[in-house]
N, C-alpha and C positions, 0 to 999 in steps of 0.2 A: 774687132777692137783690139789693138796692141796693148799689152800691160808691160809695165817694168820689171816686175818679177813674176812667175808663176811658181808656186810651192806645191810640190806633191807629197799630200798626206797631212792629215789635221789631227795627227798625234801632239804629244807634248811639244816636241822638236819642231815641227811643221809650224804650230801655232805660235810658239816662243818666236821663231825667225819672222813669221809674218808679221807679228804683233809689233816688233823693233823696226821692220822695215816701213811699216805704215806711219808709225810713229815718226818717222824720219821723212815722211812724205812722198813715199813710193807707192805707186799704183801697184797693189798687190791683188793676186787671186789665188786662193788655196782651193786645190782640187782633193777631194776625199771620196775613196770608193764606197764607204759605207753611208748609211742613212744617219749617222750620228758623228760627232767629233770626240776625241779623245784617245782613241788606237787603244792601247793595253790598260788605260785608265778610265773606270766605268763604275757608276753606282745607282743603286735604287733604294728607295725610301720604304721601310716597314709602316704598317698602320700605325705605330706607336711613336712615330716620327724619327726613329733611329736611323742613320745613314748605314747602308752595307755597301763597302767596297769590293766589287766585282774583279778589280784589276790591282795595278800598283796601291802601294798603301804608304811606305814608310820610307824614311831618308835619315840620314843620319847627321851629325854635327859638322861632319868635314864636307858636306855638299852644299857648298857656298852660293853656287849658281841658282839652285832650287830653292834655297830658303831666301835669297835676294828675292827672286821673282814672287814667292809667295807673300814676303812683307809688301812689295809693290801692289800686289792685288789686295791688299788688306784682310790677308787671310792670318790665323792664328796657329803657331806651331805649339804643340802639347807634347808632354811625353807620350811615347809608344809604349807597346806590351813590356819593353824592358824594365818598365817601373812596376810590373805587377807584383805582388807578393806571392810567395811560395816558390816550390822546387820545380826545375825543369824535368820532363820525363823521357825515358828513352826506352823504345819498344823493339824486340827481337824476335826471333821464332822460339827463342828457349826462356824469354822471361821480359819483365819491365823492372826497371828501377827509377829512382827519382833523386836527384842531386849526383854529385859526384863522390868516389869514383863510378864508373858506369859497371853495370853487374858482371861483364865479361872480363874486367881487368883481374889480374893475378899480382903475386908479390913481384914487385921490380917494374912493373907496367907505367906507374904513374912517374916514376923516376926518369924512364925513357921516353915518356910523353913530354916531360920538361926538356929533356936533353934534344929532341928533334924540333921542338918548337923553338928554342932558343937558335939552334942551327938555320931554321928557315928564315926568322926574323932577321938575322945577322945577314944572310946571303941578300935578303930582299934589298938591304939597304946599299948594295952594289948596283942596284938596277935604277937605271934613270926611267921612270914610267913615261914620260913623254918621248924617249928615244932608247927604247930596249934594245934596238937594232946595234947599238953603239957599245954595247956589254962585249969585252974581249972574248967571252966563251958564250955568245949569244947562240951559235948554231947548235952547241952542245946542250945548252939548257933548254932551248926549244924542243930538241929531239927527245928529249927525257921526260917521261910521264912523273908526274907528283908521286904516284905509288911506286914505280923504280927507283925513286931518289929516296924516299922514306927507307925503303928496305936496305938500300946502299948506306943510310945513315944509321943502320942497326936497329932500325924499329921494328918491335916485336908485331906478330900478326894482330894482337889486340890493340895496340896503338894505331895500326894501318886501318883497322877496322873503325876506330873512333874517327879518323880523319875523313873516312869515305863515308859514314853515316851523316856526319856533319856536312859535307859537301852535296850529297844527294838531299840533304833537307833544303837546301838551297834551290835545289832544281837546275843546277847549272853543269850537270854532266858528271860523270864518274871520275874520280882521280886516276884512274886506271887509263882514262883517254883525255888526260889534261895536261897540257903543256907546262913544265915546270917554270918556264920562262914567263908565260901570261900568268900563272898564279903568284910569281914573284912581282910582277910588274903590278897586279891588282893590288897586293898588300903594301907596294911601295906608293901607291897615290894615296892610301889612307894608312899611314903606317901606326904601328902599335906592338903591343908584346904579346898579342894573339894572332894567329892566323885569320881569324876572323872575329873582330870584336863588334859584338852586337850593339853596343851603345854607339858606336863610331858610326856604322853602317846603317843602323835600323832605329835609332832611339829617339827619333821624333816623327810625329804625323801631323796632318793639317786637321784641325778640329772641325772644319766645316766639309771635310772629305777631300781625299785627294783629287778626284775627278773634278772638284770645284774649281781646281786650279785651270784645267782645261776649258770649264764651261764660263769661267769669267773672261778668259782671253777670246774665246769665241763671241762672247757678248760684244766685246770691244771691237772685232773685226767685223761684226754684222753680216752685209751682203757680199762682204770679200771671200766667203766661203761657199763653195759650190758641194753640194753632197749629191752621193748617187753618180760620182764622176770617176769611174775607173779609167786608169791611163794604157793605153796600148804601146805607143810608140813616141819617142822623145828625139827631136833632131836640134842638134846644137850648133849654132852658127853665131858668130860675133854681131849682135844687134839684131837678129833674127833667128830666135829660138821657135820651134813648133813642137806643140804638145798635140797628139791625136788621141781621143777618147774611143772607149770601147764602141760608143754608139755612133761614131765615125765623125764627129764634130772635130774641128782643129781650131786650136788657140795659138795665139802668138806672144812673144814676149820677148825682151833684150836679155833677160837672164832667167835660169832655171835652178831652183833649189830642191834637191831630192831630200826628202825625209821620211822616206819608206824603209821598212825593215828590210834587211838584206834577202831575205826568201823572195818576198813579192817582187823586189826590185829586179831579180833575175829573169822574171817572166817579161819585162818591157823591153822592147827593142830600142836601143839606144845608138845613135850614130853621131859622129863630131866630137866624140871623147876619145881619147888615145886608148889604144889596145892595152897599155900597161894600166891605166887608171882602171878600166872595166874589169881586168883580170883582177886585181887586187880587191875590188868591191865584191866580185864573184867568188873569191877564194873564202870569205867569210862565211861563218855558219851560226845557226843559233840552237841552243838547247830546246827540243820537242818537249813542252812540259804543259801541264793543266793545274788550273787554280780551283779549288772547292770551297765554298763558305756554307756554314750552318749557323743560323740564328735560334737562340733560345730565349726563354724568358728571363733568366739569371745565369751567372758564371757558376755553376754548381761545382766545377773542378776546385773552386777556392776550399770547399769543405774538406777536401783530401789533402790540404797544404800543397795544392799545384798550382802552377801559374799560367798554365794552357800552352805552354812552350813545350813542344816535343821534337824528337828526332825518331825516324821510325825505320823500319826495315819492311814494313808491309807493302801494300800499294801508295799509300800515302808516304812521303817523304818527311813531313813536318807539320806540325799545327802551332798556331799561336793565336792569342786573343786580339782582334782588331780593335774591339770595343766592347763596352759592356755587355756579356751574354753572346757575342757573335765571335765565332771561330773561324780562322781562316786556315787553308792547307794547301799544300803543293804537291803535285806527283811528279816526280822527276822523270828524266828521259828513258832511264832503264826500265821505267814500269809503265810507260805511257801505252806501251802495245798490250798490257793486261786491260786497259780501260777500252780500248778500240776492240778486243775481242769479246767483250760484254755486250749483251743487249743493252741498248741505251736505257731501257726502263730499269734495268738493274744496278746502274752505276751508282746512284746517290745511296742505296741500300748498301752495297758494298764498302763504299766509303765510309758511310756512318758507323758501320760495323769496326772499322779500324780505329775510329774516334772513341767507341764504345768501350775497346779493349784497353784503352788508356784511362778513360774517365768513368765508366760505369755505363749502365743501363739507360740513363737519363738522355744520353747523348744519340739515342735512336729516335727519339722524338722531337726534332727541331720543327718550329712551325713555318720555317722557311728554308731551303737549300739551293744552290746555283752550282752549276759547274761550267767552266769556261775552257774549252779545249784549244788553246792557243796553238799547240803544234799543228793542228790540222784546219785551224781558221785561215782561209785563203788570203786574208789580208794581214796576217801575222806571221804564219807558218813557224812560229817558234816563241821562244821566252827571251831570256837574258843571252849574250853572247857566249859561245862555247868554242874555246880554242883547243884543238886537238894537238898532239905533238906533232911539230912542222909547221903549224898554221901561222905561228907570229911570223916568221921569215917569209912565208909564201905570201902573207898580205902585204909585208914589207913597210918601208918609211911611207908610203904613198898613203897609208891607212888616215882617214881622217881628213886628208888635204882635199883642195879644190883646183878645178881646171876652168878658171872662168871662160866664159859665162854660164858653166856648170858647177855646181855646189853641192856638198852632201852634208847632212847631218842626220842626228839620230842617236838612239841609246848604244846601237853597233857600233858607232864611229868614235865613241870615248874607250877609255880603258878597259872596262869592266860592265858596260852595260847600266842598267838602273835610270829611274826617273831622273837622277842627276846627270847623267850623261845625255839624256834628251835635252834637258834645258840648256846644258852647257853648251853643246855643239850647234844647236839651234841659234842661239845668241850670237855664237862666234861666227856661224855662216851669214847671219845678216851683217855684222859687222864688216866681213870680206866682201861682201856685195856692195855695201855702201862704200867702201875704200876704192874698189875699182870702179865705182860710178856706174 
């Protein structure tokens, strides 16, 4: 049977694209390699009824595509961890501090921090997030790492360390290996007075669970989703695209929408798409990161006047409370190898030890914990998009564009990844498919 459109991947991007195509009357089939939908959004339910998010959780007020979709699905947006009372913590080898300034700051460091922050924000205003390649100094900005730029601006080692610990808390790769142009572009798409304003990027969550966004779309699509359907090859021809599955089955469609992360996409043989478009896709990379979750009876960190949010230089890069008594954490790329080197049975214990150093011995006794190794999961091979110096120019203006009847979407195809990127590009891809008929 020939379909109008085959969508590769049942994460947020693929589901959003398929939902809009189906609503417009298209015959859509979604192929998903896993035995579940959602991709990097996933949830489980505790015995007491609390939902635990094992994947993506939070969005910001500027994430308009995601917020609109949640409203369409009848879901409720509530304040995220940013509304938690108490102080943020920072943990390094030499100590732990709560609030600002961080414990490694000395005289004059705060003034330098304010100076370089203002310079970064001002420079970001010169970058068009939709077309960073048009910047007159695009190549030079892309070649420069954020770390090198900070030092050139006169940032002290203490200030560089503050920026680095904050960046690794997001698990998106070290600032020593992040393109300045990419960082400026990310800030330009959600502008503010801070390099990363938690309220703007992460101030909201879906009360019913972020994975419920995917589950509700999947319910609407029903039998249009085929699970356990890994793709090996895609042949793109106008009006006659062919998709071969790992089990040997071949499916046909008038158009193909790839909603796969860039890592797994590289393993699929694609013909009929220009070499330039494939090269652009294959130049992209993701940060190799992991997520850890620990569930407790109550948010015991509040008794210490702490809000559960931290930036760390241990194996963990950060913690934050996803809901009452449940802590989430990220392991950044630079520390992912530490996890891989541990016996799997020891991983939870070591990660809980990092949390206990922040919040006390109660952290060692969760009644549930879970680790998701996105970096080595074959169907994700990473977390958010990571742009090394030179990557923005290498990927080029073809980033996020389509070559009908082959369309692309996914968090990698937006400015900075995240769930907003998945939804935004998924719905945009659907509009392009419909526009080209």
